[in-house]
N, C-alpha and C positions, 0 to 999 in steps of 0.2 A: 478127240475133237480139235484140240489146239495144243501144240507142243512147241516150246522154245528152248534151244540148247546153246549154251556158251555165248549168250548175247552180250556184247560189249558196245558201248557208244562213247566216243570221244568227240567233244565239240570244242575246237580250238585247243587250248591247253588243258581243258577240264575233262576229266573222266566222269561222265554222268552215270553210266551203268557199267558193271564189271562182271562178266561171266555169269550171267543170269540164266537159270534153268527154271522152266515153268511148264506144268501140264494142267490142262482143264479138261475135265471129262463131260460127256453128255449129261444134261440134267443138272449141271453144277453152276452156281453163281460165285464168282471170285471177286471178293472185295479187296482191292489193293489200297494199302494204307502207307503213310509216311509224311513227314513234314514238308514244308515248302523247299523246293530244290532237291527232293530225294529222288527224283527221276520218274515219278508216276506217269506224268503226261508223255514224257519221252518214250517210256516202255509201251504205253498204249499206242503211240503212233508207229513205233517199230513193229508191234504185232499186226498193224494194219498196212504195212508196206514201206514205211520209212527206212531207208538204207541204214543198216547197222555197220559199225566198224568191223565186227566179227560176229560169227554165230549163224544159226539156221532156225527158221520158223516154218511150220507147216500148219495150215488150217484144213482139216479134213484130208490130209495127205498132200496138200498142194502149197507151194510158196504163195504168200499173200499177194504178190505182185503178178502172179499168173492169172490167166482168164478164169480158170476154175477156182483159184484162191480168192479172187476178188468177188466172185459170185457167192462165196460162202459166208461172207460177213457184212455187217452194217456198222458204221462208226459215226458217232455224234460227238464232236469236241465240246469244250465248255461254252462255246458260242456257235450255235448252229450255223452252218455254211449253206446259205440259200442263194438261188439265182435272182438277181434284181429284176430281170425282165420276165419272170414266170410268176403267175398267181399261185395261191395255195393248191387249187385244183390241178393246175398244170404241173406243179411239183409231183403230185400224186401220179398223174398220168405218165410223166417222164420216168419216174421210178418204176412204175408197173412195166413199162416197155423195156427199160434198161435191165431189169432183173427177172423178167418174164414172171412177174408176180401178179396175182389176181388184184385188179383195181378195187374190188369190193373189200378186200382185207385192209387196204390203205384207207379207204373211206370210213370203215368201221373204227380204225384207230384214231382217225381225225375226230370223229364224232365222240369217241370216248374222252378225248381231251377238250371237248366242247369247242371244236373248231368248225362245225358245220356251217355256221353263219359267216365264216371268214374265207370261204372258198374262192371268192372272186377278188380277194385283196392281195396285194403285192407286199414283199418284205418291208419296203419303206413305210408302209401304212401300219405296220405291226410293232408293238413294243418288244423289247428284248426277250421278255418272258414268253410272249406269244410265239415269237420266232423259234425259241427253244422248244416250245411244245410242238410246233410244226415238224422240226427236225426229229424229235423223239417219236412222234406219231408215224412219220414216214419210215424211220428205221425199224420201229417195232412191227409196223404193218407189213413189212417185207418178209418177216418171219424167217430170217436167215438162220443157219446153224449156229452162228456166233454173233452176238451183239456186243459192241464195245462202246462204253459211254464214259465220258470224262466229266465229272462233277454234274451229273444230270439233274440233281435235285436243287441246285443253287438258286435258280430264278423262278421256281415253280410255286404256285399257291398251294394251299393245304389240299384242296380236292385233286389237283393235278398230281400231287405227290402220291396220293393214294392210288390214282390211275396207274402211275408208273410202277408202283409196288405190285399192283394186281397183274400188270403185264409181265413183270419179271417172274412172279410166281407161276404164271401160265406157261411161259416159255421153258422154265425148268421142268414143269410137269410133262410137257410135250417132248422132252428129251433134247431140247436145244440148250445152249449155254450162254453166259454173259460174263464179261470182265468189266469192272467199273471202279471208279474212285468216287468217294463221297465223304463229307464230314459228318459227324453226328451219328445218331443211331437209327438212321433211316431204314436200314436193312435188318434191324434186330429181330423182327417178327417173322421174317421170311424163312422158309425151309431151304436146306441145302446150300447155305451161304458159307463159304470158307473165307476166312479173314487172314490175309497174309501181308506183311510189310515188305516194301521193296528191298529193304536191307536184308531181310531173311532169305531172299531169292538169290543174293549175290554170292559169288564164289567164296569170299573170305568168311562169310557167315554160315555156310552150310556145313 
């Protein structure tokens, strides 16, 4: 489903990642761990198309920056990136058109996160936590083969955390996969979770 080989990233004089190898199979949830500055967010962004200094990545056999590669994944950073001039409903419509995904699936995900009454609202009218729920609902409603999430639980209330866990369990059961970072034991009860530190993936530690 997802393979990364010999990924290295240098930012200025700092070597952030060195010779990372990674494979994620269909039906698997990969939990990346590591302290602040370990390169977790950088690795997630590289998996989703940020240019690496070296190495190769394929999502379902395609580079992530290719048309087929981009269609194979959904990514939500630690602060969801929404369009200021689109309402919640318009975000769903745009994503449905861009990914050729059923609009019904997107609305089902929005309702699961209790966002049905927010459809006519714009990002400026929403709290940070609600914006994050919108981003997560859109990404999960797209039902891409790969879902990449950076600290998705951070701003969520208790009910929304359970909704997210339920979606992750479902995507794994359906043969899709996810890569995410999170603190705490949010994933402890989920099946098929593989926990790996970024340090373990790098060349000097393998």
